C-alpha positions as CSV (number, residue, x, y, z in Angstrom):
1,M,-82.4,-10.9,-102.4
2,T,-83.0,-7.3,-103.4
3,R,-85.6,-6.7,-100.6
4,C,-83.1,-8.2,-98.1
5,Y,-80.5,-5.8,-99.4
6,T,-82.8,-2.9,-99.0
7,A,-83.4,-3.7,-95.4
8,V,-79.7,-4.1,-94.6
9,F,-78.9,-1.0,-96.5
10,V,-81.4,1.0,-94.5
11,T,-79.9,-0.3,-91.3
12,A,-76.5,0.8,-92.5
13,L,-77.7,4.2,-93.4
14,L,-79.1,4.7,-89.9
15,V,-75.8,3.7,-88.3
16,V,-73.8,5.9,-90.7
17,A,-76.1,8.9,-90.1
18,L,-75.1,8.9,-86.4
19,S,-71.5,9.9,-87.3
20,A,-72.1,11.8,-90.5
21,A,-71.9,15.2,-88.9
22,A,-68.4,14.5,-87.7
23,A,-67.1,13.3,-91.1
24,P,-66.3,15.3,-94.3
25,A,-69.2,15.2,-96.8
26,V,-67.1,13.8,-99.6
27,G,-63.4,14.5,-99.0
28,A,-61.2,17.5,-99.3
29,T,-58.7,17.5,-102.1
30,T,-55.1,18.7,-101.5
31,Q,-54.7,19.6,-105.2
32,G,-57.0,22.3,-106.3
33,D,-57.4,21.6,-110.0
34,A,-59.7,18.8,-111.2
35,D,-57.3,18.1,-114.1
36,C,-56.6,14.4,-113.4
37,S,-52.9,14.9,-112.8
38,F,-51.1,12.3,-110.8
39,P,-50.1,11.7,-108.1
40,F,-53.4,12.8,-106.7
41,T,-54.1,13.2,-102.9
42,A,-57.4,13.7,-101.2
43,T,-58.6,13.5,-97.6
44,D,-61.3,10.9,-97.1
45,A,-64.1,10.4,-94.6
46,T,-61.8,8.7,-92.2
47,G,-59.5,11.7,-92.1
48,T,-56.8,9.9,-94.0
49,N,-54.8,11.5,-96.8
50,V,-55.2,9.0,-99.7
51,T,-52.7,9.3,-102.5
52,V,-53.1,7.7,-105.9
53,E,-49.7,7.6,-107.6
54,E,-50.8,7.2,-111.2
55,R,-54.0,6.6,-113.2
56,P,-55.4,3.4,-112.0
57,D,-55.5,0.4,-114.3
58,S,-57.6,-1.7,-111.9
59,I,-60.4,-0.5,-109.7
60,V,-62.6,-2.1,-107.0
61,A,-66.0,-0.7,-106.0
62,L,-67.2,-1.9,-102.6
63,Q,-70.9,-0.9,-102.9
64,P,-73.4,-0.4,-105.7
65,S,-73.3,3.5,-105.7
66,A,-69.6,3.4,-106.4
67,A,-70.1,0.9,-109.2
68,Q,-72.9,3.0,-110.7
69,T,-70.7,6.0,-110.7
70,L,-67.8,4.2,-112.4
71,W,-70.1,2.9,-115.1
72,E,-71.4,6.5,-115.7
73,L,-67.8,7.6,-116.1
74,D,-67.2,4.8,-118.7
75,A,-64.5,3.3,-116.4
76,Q,-66.2,-0.1,-116.2
77,D,-63.4,-1.7,-118.3
78,R,-61.0,-1.0,-115.5
79,V,-63.2,-2.3,-112.8
80,V,-62.0,-5.7,-111.6
81,G,-64.2,-6.1,-108.5
82,A,-67.7,-4.9,-107.6
83,P,-70.9,-6.0,-105.9
84,V,-72.5,-8.5,-108.3
85,G,-76.2,-9.1,-107.7
86,P,-79.8,-7.8,-108.2
87,Y,-78.8,-4.3,-107.0
88,T,-76.2,-3.9,-109.8
89,D,-77.6,-6.2,-112.5
90,Y,-78.6,-3.1,-114.5
91,L,-74.9,-2.3,-115.1
92,E,-73.9,-3.9,-118.4
93,G,-71.0,-6.4,-117.9
94,I,-71.2,-6.5,-114.1
95,D,-71.5,-10.3,-114.3
96,G,-67.9,-10.4,-115.6
97,K,-66.5,-8.8,-112.5
98,T,-65.4,-10.5,-109.3
99,N,-68.0,-10.2,-106.6
100,V,-66.5,-8.4,-103.6
101,L,-69.4,-8.9,-101.2
102,N,-70.2,-11.8,-98.9
103,D,-73.3,-14.0,-99.2
104,D,-75.3,-11.5,-97.2
105,G,-75.1,-9.1,-100.2
106,F,-73.7,-6.3,-98.1
107,S,-70.6,-6.9,-96.0
108,V,-67.3,-6.8,-97.8
109,N,-65.4,-10.0,-98.7
110,Q,-62.0,-8.7,-97.7
111,E,-60.1,-11.7,-98.9
112,A,-61.5,-11.3,-102.4
113,V,-60.6,-7.6,-102.4
114,V,-57.0,-8.2,-101.3
115,E,-56.6,-11.0,-103.9
116,L,-57.6,-8.6,-106.6
117,D,-54.9,-6.1,-105.4
118,A,-56.4,-3.2,-107.4
119,D,-54.8,0.2,-107.8
120,I,-57.7,1.9,-106.0
121,V,-60.6,0.7,-103.8
122,L,-63.6,2.9,-103.6
123,A,-65.6,2.6,-100.4
124,P,-69.0,4.3,-100.0
125,N,-69.8,5.5,-96.5
126,V,-71.8,2.5,-95.5
127,V,-68.6,0.4,-95.5
128,P,-67.4,0.3,-91.8
129,D,-64.2,2.1,-90.9
130,E,-62.9,-1.2,-89.5
131,T,-63.2,-2.8,-92.9
132,V,-61.4,0.1,-94.5
133,Q,-58.6,0.0,-92.0
134,S,-58.2,-3.8,-92.4
135,L,-57.9,-3.4,-96.1
136,R,-55.3,-0.7,-95.7
137,E,-53.3,-3.0,-93.4
138,A,-53.3,-5.5,-96.3
139,N,-51.6,-2.8,-98.4
140,Q,-54.7,-1.7,-100.3
141,T,-55.2,1.9,-101.3
142,V,-58.8,2.6,-100.1
143,Y,-60.7,5.9,-100.4
144,K,-63.8,6.2,-98.2
145,F,-66.5,8.7,-99.3
146,G,-68.6,10.7,-96.9
147,F,-72.3,10.4,-96.1
148,G,-74.6,11.1,-99.1
149,N,-77.1,13.7,-98.0
150,S,-77.9,15.9,-101.0
151,L,-78.0,16.2,-104.8
152,Q,-74.8,18.3,-104.5
153,F,-73.1,15.5,-102.7
154,V,-73.6,13.2,-105.6
155,A,-72.1,15.7,-108.1
156,D,-69.2,16.3,-105.8
157,K,-68.7,12.6,-105.4
158,T,-68.8,12.1,-109.2
159,E,-66.2,14.8,-109.7
160,L,-63.9,13.3,-107.0
161,T,-64.3,9.8,-108.4
162,G,-63.2,11.1,-111.7
163,Q,-60.1,12.6,-110.1
164,L,-59.3,9.4,-108.2
165,V,-59.6,7.1,-111.3
166,G,-58.4,9.5,-114.0
167,S,-61.7,10.2,-115.7
168,C,-62.2,13.9,-115.1
169,E,-63.6,14.8,-118.5
170,A,-66.2,12.0,-118.2
171,A,-67.1,13.2,-114.8
172,E,-67.6,16.7,-116.1
173,T,-69.8,15.4,-118.9
174,T,-71.8,13.2,-116.4
175,N,-72.4,16.1,-114.0
176,E,-73.5,18.4,-116.8
177,E,-76.2,16.0,-117.9
178,Y,-77.0,15.3,-114.2
179,W,-77.7,19.0,-113.5
180,N,-79.5,19.6,-116.7
181,R,-82.0,16.8,-115.8
182,I,-82.4,18.2,-112.3
183,D,-82.9,21.8,-113.6
184,S,-85.5,20.5,-116.1
185,V,-87.5,19.0,-113.2
186,R,-87.1,22.1,-111.1
187,N,-88.4,24.3,-113.9
188,G,-91.5,22.2,-114.3
189,T,-92.7,22.2,-110.8
190,D,-94.6,25.5,-111.1
191,A,-97.1,23.7,-113.2
192,Y,-98.6,21.8,-110.3
193,E,-99.4,22.0,-106.7
194,S,-97.2,20.4,-104.0
195,P,-98.6,17.1,-102.7
196,R,-97.7,15.8,-99.2
197,V,-95.2,13.0,-99.8
198,L,-93.9,10.2,-97.6
199,H,-91.0,8.0,-98.5
200,F,-91.3,4.4,-97.4
201,T,-88.8,1.6,-97.2
202,D,-89.2,-1.3,-94.9
203,N,-91.1,0.8,-92.4
204,F,-88.5,3.6,-92.4
205,T,-88.7,7.0,-93.9
206,A,-86.2,9.7,-95.1
207,G,-86.4,13.0,-93.2
208,S,-84.4,16.2,-93.5
209,G,-80.7,15.9,-94.2
210,T,-81.1,13.0,-96.7
211,F,-80.8,13.0,-100.5
212,I,-84.1,11.3,-100.8
213,S,-85.8,14.2,-99.0
214,E,-84.2,16.6,-101.5
215,L,-85.5,14.4,-104.3
216,I,-89.0,14.9,-103.0
217,T,-88.8,18.6,-102.6
218,T,-86.9,19.2,-105.8
219,A,-89.7,17.3,-107.6
220,G,-92.2,19.7,-106.1
221,G,-93.4,17.7,-103.1
222,V,-93.6,18.4,-99.4
223,N,-91.7,15.7,-97.4
224,V,-94.1,15.2,-94.5
225,A,-91.5,13.5,-92.3
226,A,-89.0,16.4,-92.7
227,E,-91.9,18.9,-92.2
228,N,-92.6,17.2,-88.8
229,G,-89.1,17.3,-87.5
230,V,-87.7,13.9,-88.6
231,E,-84.0,14.2,-89.3
232,G,-82.1,11.5,-91.2
233,Y,-83.8,8.1,-91.4
234,G,-86.5,7.3,-88.8
235,Q,-88.9,4.5,-88.2
236,I,-92.5,5.2,-89.2
237,N,-95.1,5.2,-86.4
238,D,-98.8,4.6,-87.2
239,E,-99.9,7.6,-85.1
240,A,-97.7,9.9,-87.1
241,L,-98.8,8.4,-90.4
242,V,-102.5,9.0,-89.7
243,E,-101.8,12.6,-88.6
244,W,-99.7,13.4,-91.6
245,N,-102.0,11.7,-94.1
246,P,-99.6,11.7,-97.1
247,E,-101.2,12.3,-100.5
248,V,-98.4,10.3,-102.3
249,I,-96.2,7.6,-100.9
250,I,-92.9,6.8,-102.6
251,V,-91.6,3.3,-102.5
252,A,-88.8,1.3,-104.2
253,D,-90.0,-1.0,-106.9
254,D,-88.6,-4.0,-105.2
255,E,-91.0,-3.4,-102.4
256,G,-93.8,-1.9,-104.5
257,R,-96.4,-1.5,-101.7
258,V,-96.9,-0.4,-98.2
259,P,-98.2,-2.6,-95.3
260,N,-101.8,-3.6,-95.3
261,T,-102.7,-1.9,-92.1
262,A,-105.5,0.3,-91.0
263,A,-103.1,3.2,-90.6
264,Y,-101.9,3.0,-94.2
265,E,-105.4,2.2,-95.6
266,S,-106.6,5.5,-94.0
267,T,-104.1,7.7,-95.9
268,F,-105.2,9.7,-98.9
269,A,-102.3,8.1,-100.9
270,V,-103.6,4.5,-100.5
271,Q,-107.2,5.4,-100.8
272,N,-106.5,7.1,-104.2
273,D,-104.0,4.6,-105.5
274,Q,-101.1,7.0,-105.2
275,V,-98.4,4.7,-103.9
276,V,-95.7,5.2,-106.5
277,A,-93.0,2.6,-107.2
278,I,-89.6,4.1,-108.3
279,N,-86.6,2.1,-109.5
280,G,-85.0,1.1,-106.2
281,N,-81.4,1.0,-107.6
282,Y,-81.7,4.6,-108.8
283,L,-83.7,5.8,-105.7
284,S,-81.5,4.3,-103.0
285,Q,-78.0,4.7,-104.5
286,P,-76.4,8.2,-104.1
287,A,-75.0,8.2,-107.6
288,P,-75.8,10.0,-110.9
289,R,-78.9,8.0,-111.8
290,I,-80.8,9.5,-108.9
291,A,-81.6,12.1,-111.5
292,I,-83.7,9.5,-113.3
293,A,-85.5,8.7,-110.0
294,L,-86.1,12.4,-109.6
295,E,-87.8,12.6,-113.0
296,S,-90.0,9.6,-112.2
297,I,-91.0,11.2,-108.8
298,A,-91.8,14.5,-110.5
299,E,-93.9,12.8,-113.2
300,A,-95.9,11.1,-110.4
301,L,-96.4,14.2,-108.4
302,S,-97.5,16.2,-111.4
303,E,-100.3,13.7,-112.0
304,A,-101.2,13.2,-108.4
305,E,-104.7,14.2,-107.1
306,L,-104.6,16.4,-104.0
307,E,-106.9,16.1,-101.0
308,S,-108.2,19.6,-101.6
309,E,-109.2,18.7,-105.2
310,A,-110.8,15.4,-104.3
311,T,-114.6,14.9,-104.3
312,P,-115.7,14.0,-100.8
313,T,-117.2,10.6,-100.3
314,A,-119.5,9.4,-97.6
315,T,-118.1,7.0,-95.1
316,P,-120.2,3.8,-94.8
317,A,-122.0,3.7,-91.5
318,D,-120.7,0.2,-90.7
319,S,-117.1,1.0,-91.5
320,E,-114.5,0.8,-88.7
321,P,-112.2,3.7,-87.8
322,S,-109.0,3.8,-90.0
323,T,-106.6,4.2,-87.2
324,T,-104.3,1.8,-85.3
325,E,-103.4,2.2,-81.7
326,T,-99.7,2.4,-81.1
327,D,-97.4,3.3,-78.4
328,S,-96.1,6.8,-79.1
329,T,-92.5,7.7,-78.3
330,D,-90.8,10.9,-77.4
331,G,-88.7,12.7,-79.9
332,D,-88.8,15.2,-82.7
333,G,-92.0,14.8,-84.8
334,A,-95.2,13.2,-83.9
335,G,-94.9,9.5,-83.0
336,F,-91.1,9.3,-83.7
337,G,-88.4,8.3,-81.2
338,G,-84.8,9.3,-81.3
339,L,-82.7,8.0,-84.1
340,V,-80.1,6.4,-81.7
341,A,-82.8,4.2,-80.1
342,V,-84.2,3.2,-83.5
343,V,-80.8,2.0,-84.8
344,A,-80.3,-0.7,-82.3
345,L,-83.8,-2.1,-82.7
346,A,-83.7,-1.8,-86.5
347,A,-80.3,-3.6,-86.7
348,V,-81.6,-6.7,-84.9
349,A,-85.0,-6.8,-86.7
350,L,-83.7,-6.2,-90.3
351,L,-80.5,-8.2,-90.2
352,A,-82.4,-11.2,-88.8
353,R,-84.3,-11.3,-92.1
354,R,-81.3,-12.3,-94.2
355,P,-81.8,-15.5,-96.2
């Protein structure tokens, strides 16, 4: 179930990324002070001014990142509905909440949300605008967040969530710890060289303009996809993979490995057992615990062997070339096609794998 969710989540990220530039990153507040006074009004990613009249007694989170943020703000006792499944089972008490997702583990069960009739519904950006509008037409107060593309976005989202639910002090404390962990990682990167790093999830990778790319660079690595012109989330091509030859490959722990192909086998990362599994719930959810994922990545990069440091080994005479012939595509970066073309193909391929 978790792996299926990862595939669907990646597809959603691709679709969301196409319109991200046109939407506010988090939402602009119309009240300047983060003092948790009510009524509170903020403009969300749909351009709607959302007003919360008083401190919510009941809250619904429509996706895991929103749920994680609420738990970090100690607001879980007021949460009445949230995603319940493998991607939130690390949140204590989540089993006691009403599941607001359908059996696919991703799309929103609108009927369940309306029945809960919460004071505020928090919708991360992967929730379609059509779903948000439908819930609003059913008299639900819904705030939709912008596209998560940076570490700063997560802190801003945490602060805004605190304002929306009346947990400003907790949000301030959470962000203080969050930035302290990030600064601690940054301060330690001078102690080691920067390895070439590739992020892998279901044959997609994170390029520039993504929070995962910033995790890699903040941890002291070089994101090979971003360095070669990939923006947002793109599909991995064997030709590019062989050319970039990452020294470390980052994967979510629910996947735990890369494909057993000649292209991957040829990489320094695979040959030197440097495929690093990171907690997928922390790595893929733009919420405060990405700081924990960052620490795990930094630890792995600090211990990684670099190609320049490796002892050359002779290639057996009877070995076959470690490359795979693929059809290259036009676009930014070697072997990568345009993001728009990838989205349509990915949606069909990934969604078809639902149980």
